[in-house]
N, C-alpha and C positions, 0 to 999 in steps of 0.2 A: 504493500500500500504506500509506503514512503516513496518508492520510486515512481508510482503512478499519480501521486497527489497533485503535482502541477497540471497533469492532463485532466484529472477529475475537476479541479477548480476552473480550468479554462472551459471545459465543456458546460459546467453549471453556469458560468458567467455568459457564455455565448447563448445559453437558453434564457437569459434574462434574470438570473439570480445573483445578486450581490452577496458574496460569501465571506465568511470568516471561519478560521479553523482553530481547533483546540486539540493538542496531542495529550492524551491521558498519561499520567505519570505513576499511577498506582491504584490500589483498591479504593473505591469510593469516589475517585476523581471525576468520573463521567457523571455521577449524580450531582456533584457540586457544579459542574460545567453546565448541565442541563438546567438546573435551577437558576443559574446566573443568566442563561439565555432567555428564560422567561422574564426575569427582572429587567433585562435590557430591551425587551419588546421584540424579540425575533419572531418571525412568522413561521419558520420551519426549523426544526432540529433534525439533523441527519446523524444517525448512529452508524458509524463505520466500524464494523467488528463482528463478533459472534453473538450468541445468545447471552453471554455474560455481560458484554457491553450494553446490549439492549436492556437487560435487567436493570443495570445501574441508571441508564437514561430514564427509564420508566419511573424509577423511584425519585428522580429529580423533577418529573413533570406531574405526577399523579395528584399531589396535594394542592397544586396551584389552581386558582380560579380561572385564569387564562392559560389554556394549554395549546401550545403551537402544534401545527401539523407535524407528523413524525415520518421521516423518510429512512429507508434502510439501505445500506451497502453491505450485503452479507459476506463477511470475510472470515467467519469462524469455521470450526470443524464440522458441526452438524447443521447449524442455521435452521433449527426446527421451525421457528416462527416465520422466517422468510419463506421457507418451503410451503408452509400452510397457506400463505398468501400468494404463492406462485411468483415471488419476486426473483428475478433472474440472478444467477451467480456472476454472469459476465458483467463487469463493472460499467461498460458503456451502456448496456441495456438498462441497468439499474438506475444510472444517472438520468437517462432519457425519461424513464418512468417518473422520477422525481420532478423533472422539469415540467411535465404535463399537468401536474398538480390535481390529479383525480384522487379522491379520498374515499375511504370506507370507515364507518364508525365501528369500533371494536370494544368489547368488554375488557375490563381490567380486574384481576383477582386481587384481593387484599388478605394478608395474613397478619393478624395483630396490627402492628404499625408499619408493616412493609407491604410492597406491592409486587405482583408477578403478572406476566402477560401470557405465559404459555403453560407452565407446569409447576405443581408443587407436590411434595410427597415426603414419605418417611419410610425407613427400613433399610437394610444393608445394601441392597442393590441401588438405591437412590443416591448412595454416596459416591458412585462411580465418577460422575461428571466433575466433582471437585477434588477427587483423589488422584486422578490421572495427571501427571506432570505436563505442563504446557509444552515443553520441548518434545515430549513423546507424541503429543497430539499433532504438533507441527510436522513431525517426520512421518507418522503413520496414519494421521487422520482418524476416521471413524474406527479403524481397526484397533486403535489404542484402547477404546472402551471395551471392545469384545475381549481383548487380552486380559484386561483388568477384571472383567466379569468372570472369566474362566478361572482366574486366580482366586476369586472370592467364593465361588460356588461351594466348595467343600466346607467352608467355615460359616455359612449362612445360618442364622438362628432366628426363630420367631420373636416377635415383640408382643407384649400384652397391650391391647388397644381398647380404649373406651371412646366410642364415637357416636355422636348424635347429629343427624342431618334432618332435612325437612320431612323425609318419609322413611327414615331408617335409624335404627339404634342397635349397636352391637357392643358386646363386652367379652372379648375373647382373644386368643392368640392368633396373630396373622403374620404373614411373611413381609408384606409391603402394602402401603396404600398410596395411590396416586390421584391427584386432582388435576384434570386437564381442561384447558380453555380452548385448545385447538385440536385438530386431528393428527398433528405431527408431534410425536413425543419421543425424545431420545433416539432419533433416527428411525423410529417405527412409524411409518405413515398410515398404518391401519390399526394402531393401538386404540384410538378413540374415534372410530368411524362415524359416530353419531354426534360428535362435538361440533358446536357452532360458535363462532367468535362474537356473535351479537344476538344471542338468544336469552341473555340474562341468567344463564345457568352455568354451572361447572359440572363436568362429568367426573364422578367419583368411582374409582376402581379399588377394590380390596381383595387381595389374594389371601385366602384362609391358610392356616397352618398346613403344610404339606411336606412330603419328603423330596429329596433331590430329583428323583425320577419324574415326579409329577411337575415339579418346578420347570425342569427342562422341557417337558411336554407342552406346558402352557406357554412358555416363551416361544416355542416353535409355532404353536397355534396363533399367537399374537402377531408373528411376522407375516402370517397369511391373512390376518383379520378374521380368524375363525374361533376366537377365544371367548366371546361374550356369552355363549350358552354353557360354558363349562361350570359344573356344580361347585368347584372350588373358588370361583370368581364371583364377587358381588359387584354389581354395576347399577348406578342410579344417577340421575341428573338432579341437581339441587342448587339452591342459592345461598345456603348457610350450613356450615359444618363446624362442630365443636369437637376437638380431639384432645385426649389426655392419655397418659400412660404412667404406670409405676416405674417403667424402665427408662433408661436414658436414651432418647430418640432424637437424632439430629434431623433437621428438615432441609430439603432441597427446594430452592426457589429458582426456577429457570436455569438450573445447572450450577447454582451457587449455594454455598452454605448459608442457610437462612435463619439459624438459631436452633432451638430445641422445643419439644413439647413441654407444656400444653400450648395449644394454639386455637384461634378462631378464624375461620376462613369465610369470606363473603365475596360478592361480586358487585362491581360498579358498572352498570349497563351503559353501553355506548359512550365510554368515558374518554377515549382518545380517537383521533382521526388519523389513520395511517394512509400514506401515499401508496397507491396500488395501480395495477393495470386498469384501463378503462372498463374492461369486461366485468370487473368485480367492484366497481366504485360508484360513489355518488359525487357529482361535481361540487367542488368547494365554491360557494357563492361569493365570499368576501374578496374584494380586490386587494391585492398585495403588490408592493413594489417588486417583490420577488418571492419566490417561494422560500428559498432557504434563508433569506436573511436580508436584512437591510444592512446588515453586517451579520449575517446569519451564521449559525453554527451548522 
């Protein structure tokens, strides 16, 4: 991206967007930069990175009364959210999509005082995305997650979960729980086939306590989108979830470590406007000097 940045900025400015850039320097920096962009009156914020960068930007925007349009340049390992919205990996195409300024309203998930846009969850396998070293992801891409998953499989242990949702209540041992906002989760494009980004609901998946053979079988079914009818899997759509556990359970929010249980999850309907291809958009009515910025990020 550093090598391409001059070309990216030139293409944006030829498209009528006056731009400014901010290079992130560490954890949480993109959240601060996005919040500063709102304060300075930017019309568009562009998150150039992977799902982790997008997560930080969302947390800089979600609390604000005025929330700029959000553009994506998907540069990460899996880019789940960009894939769910059919945002192209080729940077020229992604930039042109931003220039056209067609938007789609999307729901945002909230966990306690943090926000997520794609996925939340807990259990041993959800730790993969923030346990895999960045250098390994750079070299191996998605394969790095599969390798780490195989390494963890023999050591997986259930967690005791107390969970209450709109139409569900459980108190039992489970292997994992996932809360999906889109249909693309952890590189699995069929894990949440019924999920919608603007239905005011979150799709909840709970895998009951099982042995290693059953776990591998269900993962295989999930890769083909054939897992929803399995008796070991609980699935429901809900707008509110309360989760606690006597065990120490770390939470994954959009691939990042999001804290530990207990937690309350909710959904903010149509909370952000994402720049997407015309076929899945609603045209943004407000006139702007530019999409990305009047000095935009």
